[in-house]
C-alpha positions in Angstrom: 0.0 0.0 0.0 1.4 3.4 -0.9 2.1 6.0 1.8 -0.6 8.3 0.5 -3.2 5.5 0.4 -2.3 4.5 4.0 -2.5 8.1 5.2 -5.9 8.4 3.6 -7.2 5.2 5.1 -5.9 6.1 8.6 -7.4 9.6 8.5 -10.7 8.4 7.2 -10.9 6.1 10.2 -9.6 8.5 12.8 -11.3 11.7 11.7 -14.5 10.6 10.0 -14.0 13.5 7.6 -16.8 15.0 5.4 -14.0 15.9 3.0 -10.5 14.5 2.7 -7.8 14.9 0.1 -4.4 13.3 0.4 -2.2 14.7 -2.5 1.2 13.5 -3.4 3.1 16.6 -4.4 6.5 15.0 -4.6 6.6 15.6 -8.4 7.0 19.4 -7.5 10.3 18.7 -5.8 13.7 17.3 -6.6 13.0 13.7 -5.8 13.1 10.4 -7.6 10.1 9.7 -9.9 7.4 7.9 -8.1 8.5 9.1 -4.7 6.0 9.8 -2.0 7.9 12.2 0.1 5.9 15.5 0.0 2.2 15.2 0.9 -0.6 17.7 1.2 -3.6 16.9 3.3 -6.9 18.8 3.2 -9.2 17.5 6.0 -12.6 18.7 7.0 -13.9 17.1 10.2 -16.0 18.0 13.2 -13.2 16.5 15.3 -11.5 19.8 14.8 -14.3 21.8 16.4 -12.9 23.9 19.3 -9.3 22.9 18.5 -6.7 25.5 17.5 -4.5 24.9 14.6 -1.7 23.3 16.6 -4.0 20.8 18.3 -5.5 19.9 14.9 -2.1 19.2 13.4 -1.1 17.2 16.5 -4.2 15.1 16.1 -3.2 14.3 12.5 0.5 13.7 13.4 -0.6 11.2 16.1 -2.7 9.3 13.6 0.0 9.1 10.9 3.1 8.9 13.0 4.2 5.6 11.3 4.1 7.2 7.8 5.9 10.3 9.1 8.7 8.1 10.4 9.0 6.5 7.0 8.9 7.9 3.5 7.3 11.2 4.2 9.8 14.1 4.2 7.3 17.0 4.3 3.6 17.4 4.9 1.3 20.3 4.5 -1.9 20.3 6.5 -5.1 22.2 5.8 -7.6 21.4 8.6 -11.1 22.8 8.8 -14.5 22.2 10.4 -17.4 21.9 8.0 -18.4 25.5 8.7 -14.9 26.8 8.1 -14.7 24.9 4.9 -18.0 26.3 3.7 -16.8 29.8 4.5 -13.8 29.2 2.3 -16.0 28.1 -0.5 -14.5 24.7 -0.2 -11.1 25.9 -1.4 -7.6 26.2 -0.1 -4.4 27.8 -1.4 -2.3 25.8 -3.7 1.2 24.7 -2.5 4.0 27.1 -3.5 6.6 26.1 -6.0 9.6 24.2 -4.6 12.5 26.5 -3.8 14.9 23.7 -3.0 17.9 22.9 -5.0 18.0 20.6 -8.0 20.5 18.2 -9.2 21.1 20.4 -12.3 22.2 23.4 -10.2 25.9 23.9 -10.0 27.6 25.0 -6.7 29.3 28.4 -6.8 
């Protein structure tokens, strides 16, 4: 099972989300083709009601700690209650372009 599929499965079970996207954004970075190292999660769940951003992120980290210890290098989390998601017109900001180095860059 891929890391993204595992994350999606664990979050579905642990958060009972009304909306969930687990997106592999590794292709945007200087990694091997097919890598699952950079992941973006958009999760809408009533579990987040009354929790600040840090507590929401901690809840997700706890659920996916195994995947974070393995292939995942970076994770971006967008966490909302149903009301917050509706206020945002069910949209979130796209991830920025990678500013990391590439194998084609030469060192000066």
